[in-house]
Residue, then its C-alpha position, 0 to 999 in steps of 0.5 A: x631291313x636287317x641293320x646287321x646285314x645292311x652294315x656288311x653291304x656297300x652303299x650301292x648294295x644298300x640302295x640296291x643299285x649298280x655302281x654305274x646307276x644314274x643320279x635319278x636312279x639312286x634318288x628313286x632307290x633311296x626314296x623307295x627304300x625309305x618308304x618301305x620302312x617309314x617308322x624304322x629310324x635306324x634303317x632310314x639313317x643307314x639308307x641316308x648314310x649310304x646315299x651320302x656315301x654314294x654322292x661322296x663316291x661320285x664326287x671323288x670319281x668326278x674329281x679324278x675325271x672318271x665320271x661326270x656328276x649331273x648338275x642336280x647333285x649338290x654338295x656343301x663343298x662345291x664351289x659355284x661356277x662363275x659365268x664370265x661377265x657379258x661384254x656389252x658395248x656402250x650405246x652411242x648417241x647419234x644426236x645431241x641430248x637437247x634434240x632427243x628431249x625435244x623430238x616427238x613421235x606423233x600418233x595417228x590421231x595427232x598427225x591427222x589433227x595437225x595435218x588437217x589444220x595446216x592443210x585447211x589453212x593452205x587451202x584457204x591461202x590458195x583460194x584467197x590470195x589476199x594480203x590481209x587474209x593471208x596475214x590472218x591465216x598465218x596468225x591462225x597457224x601461229x596461234x595453233x602452233x603455240x597452243x599445240x606445242x604448249x599442250x605437249x609439255x606445258x612449257x609456253x616459252x619453248x612453244x613460242x620459240x619453236x613456233x618462231x623457229x618454224x616461221x624463220x626457217x619457213x620464210x628462208x625456204x620460201x624466199x629461196x624457192x621464189x628466187x629459183x623461179x618457182x612463182x607461176x601465175x596466177x599465184x602470188x609470192x605471198x601465197x607460196x611463202x605462206x604455204x611453205x611456212x604452214x609446212x614448216x609449222x606442221x613439221x615442228x608441231x608433229x615432230x617436236x615438243 
């Protein structure tokens, strides 16, 4: 490409593109012309200068509101458009922190083990209906509860407290049920009370840690 002829042309003519050419077309034209003169440094400098002139012309027209320059064109003077910050509402905790730390979500295997254990103890309680046997079954349930809760967090004190809590709540609920006339022969009150306690132990063992 003759340097004198290029100097007499405007940047669009040097790049061989119309003034309404897209940014992609301008880039393609620049790369094509540069590839035709890989060893001609003067021609390459003139093409690059023409390309810069086109970009500056597009920027000027954009500032005047005549055209919209694609986002792909980058200028050193261009200020980065700041996106408005996203507003997010604070998360509201609907339960106390101590309860969230103590709450557990058992998987199917754990729920099956705990449920089977207390179901078996409840079944033996119905079959035996003996005071000594019921006391032994309750002792087994308490021992399993302490073991299972301590297994989760390795905190024996917490396991002991939760087990006592289950015993107390189960006893209160069982006593209230007996006062409503739930007792029916041949079931003894101790059997119903033991079964309610086993249910509370299952709840604590399954959903607490």
